[in-house]
C-alpha positions as CSV (number, residue, x, y, z in Angstrom):
1,M,-71.5,-119.2,37.6
2,S,-71.1,-115.4,37.8
3,D,-71.6,-113.5,40.8
4,L,-74.6,-111.9,39.5
5,N,-76.1,-115.2,39.5
6,N,-75.2,-116.2,42.9
7,L,-76.6,-113.1,44.1
8,E,-80.0,-113.9,42.4
9,L,-79.6,-117.6,43.4
10,R,-78.9,-116.6,47.7
11,L,-82.0,-113.7,47.1
12,R,-84.1,-116.7,45.8
13,R,-83.4,-118.5,48.8
14,I,-84.0,-115.9,51.1
15,E,-87.1,-115.0,49.4
16,D,-88.6,-118.3,49.6
17,Q,-87.6,-118.8,53.5
18,L,-89.6,-115.4,53.9
19,E,-92.7,-116.7,51.9
20,L,-92.8,-120.0,53.5
21,L,-92.3,-118.4,57.4
22,R,-95.2,-116.1,56.3
23,L,-97.4,-118.9,55.2
24,E,-96.4,-120.7,58.8
25,G,-97.7,-117.3,60.8
26,A,-100.4,-117.0,58.4
27,Y,-101.7,-120.5,59.7
28,A,-102.1,-120.5,62.9
29,Y,-103.4,-116.7,62.8
30,F,-106.6,-117.4,60.4
31,Y,-107.5,-121.0,62.0
32,D,-107.3,-119.8,65.6
33,R,-109.0,-116.3,64.6
34,G,-111.8,-119.0,62.7
35,D,-111.2,-117.8,59.6
36,A,-111.7,-120.7,57.8
37,Q,-111.3,-119.5,54.1
38,G,-108.1,-117.7,54.9
39,W,-107.3,-120.6,56.3
40,A,-107.8,-123.2,53.5
41,A,-106.2,-121.1,51.3
42,L,-103.0,-121.1,52.5
43,F,-103.2,-125.1,51.4
44,T,-103.1,-126.1,47.3
45,E,-106.4,-127.4,46.0
46,D,-105.5,-130.5,46.5
47,G,-104.3,-130.2,49.8
48,V,-104.3,-132.6,53.2
49,Y,-104.6,-131.6,56.6
50,S,-104.2,-134.9,58.6
51,G,-103.1,-136.7,61.8
52,R,-100.7,-139.3,62.0
53,K,-101.9,-142.7,62.9
54,R,-100.0,-144.0,66.0
55,A,-100.6,-148.0,67.6
56,G,-103.7,-148.2,69.9
57,T,-106.1,-145.1,68.4
58,G,-108.7,-144.7,66.0
59,E,-108.6,-143.0,62.6
60,P,-107.1,-139.8,62.6
61,N,-108.7,-136.8,61.1
62,F,-108.0,-136.6,56.9
63,V,-109.3,-133.6,55.4
64,Q,-108.7,-133.0,51.3
65,G,-109.5,-130.3,49.2
66,R,-110.0,-126.5,49.9
67,A,-113.9,-127.0,50.0
68,N,-113.6,-129.7,52.7
69,L,-111.1,-127.9,55.2
70,T,-113.2,-124.9,55.2
71,K,-115.8,-127.1,56.6
72,F,-113.1,-128.8,58.7
73,C,-112.1,-125.1,60.0
74,E,-115.7,-124.3,60.8
75,A,-116.8,-127.0,62.2
76,G,-116.6,-127.7,66.0
77,R,-115.7,-124.4,67.1
78,V,-113.1,-123.6,69.8
79,S,-111.0,-120.8,71.5
80,C,-107.5,-121.9,71.1
81,V,-104.5,-120.2,70.1
82,H,-101.7,-122.2,68.4
83,M,-97.8,-121.4,69.4
84,L,-95.6,-122.8,66.2
85,H,-92.0,-122.4,67.0
86,L,-89.5,-121.8,64.3
87,P,-89.9,-123.8,61.5
88,H,-86.6,-126.0,59.7
89,F,-87.2,-125.3,56.1
90,M,-85.8,-127.9,53.7
91,I,-86.2,-126.5,49.7
92,D,-85.2,-127.9,46.9
93,G,-86.7,-126.0,43.6
94,D,-90.3,-125.7,43.8
95,T,-90.9,-128.0,46.8
96,A,-90.4,-127.6,50.0
97,T,-90.4,-129.5,53.5
98,S,-90.1,-128.4,57.2
99,R,-90.7,-130.4,60.7
100,I,-92.7,-127.4,63.3
101,L,-93.0,-128.4,67.1
102,V,-96.5,-126.6,68.2
103,Q,-98.3,-126.2,71.3
104,H,-102.3,-125.6,71.7
105,R,-104.5,-124.3,74.0
106,G,-108.2,-124.7,73.7
107,K,-111.5,-124.0,75.4
108,S,-115.2,-125.2,74.3
109,I,-118.5,-126.4,75.9
110,D,-119.3,-129.7,74.8
111,E,-122.6,-131.3,73.9
112,H,-123.5,-131.3,77.5
113,G,-122.8,-128.0,77.8
114,R,-119.1,-128.7,80.2
115,P,-116.4,-126.1,79.5
116,T,-113.5,-128.7,78.2
117,Q,-110.2,-127.1,78.3
118,T,-107.5,-128.7,75.9
119,E,-103.7,-128.8,76.0
120,A,-101.7,-130.5,73.7
121,T,-97.7,-130.8,72.4
122,G,-96.5,-131.7,69.6
123,C,-95.2,-131.2,65.5
124,Y,-96.5,-130.9,62.4
125,D,-94.8,-132.3,59.5
126,V,-95.2,-130.3,56.1
127,S,-94.5,-130.6,52.3
128,Y,-95.4,-126.7,50.4
129,R,-95.6,-126.5,47.0
130,R,-94.8,-123.0,44.9
131,T,-97.8,-122.5,42.6
132,G,-99.3,-119.2,40.9
133,E,-100.6,-118.1,44.1
134,G,-97.3,-118.6,46.0
135,W,-96.3,-121.6,48.6
136,R,-98.6,-123.6,49.5
137,I,-98.8,-126.2,51.9
138,L,-99.6,-129.8,50.4
139,R,-99.5,-131.8,53.4
140,R,-99.7,-131.4,56.6
141,V,-99.4,-134.1,59.4
142,N,-100.3,-133.4,63.0
143,T,-98.7,-136.0,66.0
144,F,-99.4,-135.3,69.2
145,F,-96.7,-135.8,71.6
146,E,-99.3,-135.0,74.8
147,R,-102.9,-134.5,74.5
148,Q,-105.1,-133.7,77.8
149,A,-108.3,-132.1,78.1
150,H,-110.2,-131.0,81.4
151,I,-113.8,-131.6,81.6
152,A,-115.7,-129.4,84.1
153,F,-118.8,-131.1,85.2
154,G,-120.5,-129.1,87.3
155,F,-121.6,-129.4,91.0
156,E,-125.1,-131.3,91.1
157,P,-127.4,-130.3,93.1
158,A,-129.7,-133.3,93.8
159,V,-128.8,-136.0,95.7
160,P,-128.8,-139.8,93.8
161,D,-130.8,-142.5,94.4
162,L,-129.1,-144.3,97.3
163,D,-131.0,-147.0,97.8
164,V,-129.2,-150.7,97.2
165,P,-131.7,-152.5,94.4
166,A,-132.3,-155.8,95.6
167,R,-130.4,-158.8,94.6
168,P,-131.7,-160.1,91.0
169,E,-133.3,-163.7,90.5
170,S,-130.3,-165.0,88.9
171,G,-128.5,-164.4,92.4
172,E,-125.6,-162.0,90.5
173,Y,-124.7,-159.4,91.7
174,P,-124.6,-156.6,88.7
175,Y,-121.4,-155.7,87.7
176,R,-119.7,-153.1,85.0
177,D,-116.4,-151.3,85.1
178,A,-116.7,-148.5,83.2
179,R,-113.2,-147.3,83.2
180,S,-112.5,-149.2,80.2
């Protein structure tokens, strides 16, 4: 291989890494600003955003296709910020993968009007494909290491009913453990 070909190959690798870095920078930029179409356009037409299935948890998010990705970004808007660490890219021709550590903070109002704050730490495992539009996200899997939600219930000015209910005819006092 001539020095010129080697230089072209090295330049192509650098350009690929820079474009992938730009793509990852745009990911948080568009999502955090609520630009659903801009965010969805970072994925391939058949691109997937999903959560990672963990033992003891419900089914994770699974969103495929740009139209659904747009709807996902628009739904349940949260005022948030994603703090992405530098990705570790493995590029192989027209495909690539990375793992990106992420911290996320978000604030929203729940369906009862209560302020909610969420903090999460985890990682994204990502596969990419070079397309006619440039590098795009093929699949992104979100894995939480830790996730906390804080809800402010607010002060209740009314006093709750303090009367003790009468013993039922069955003789059994009621028991309900709502902790689970």
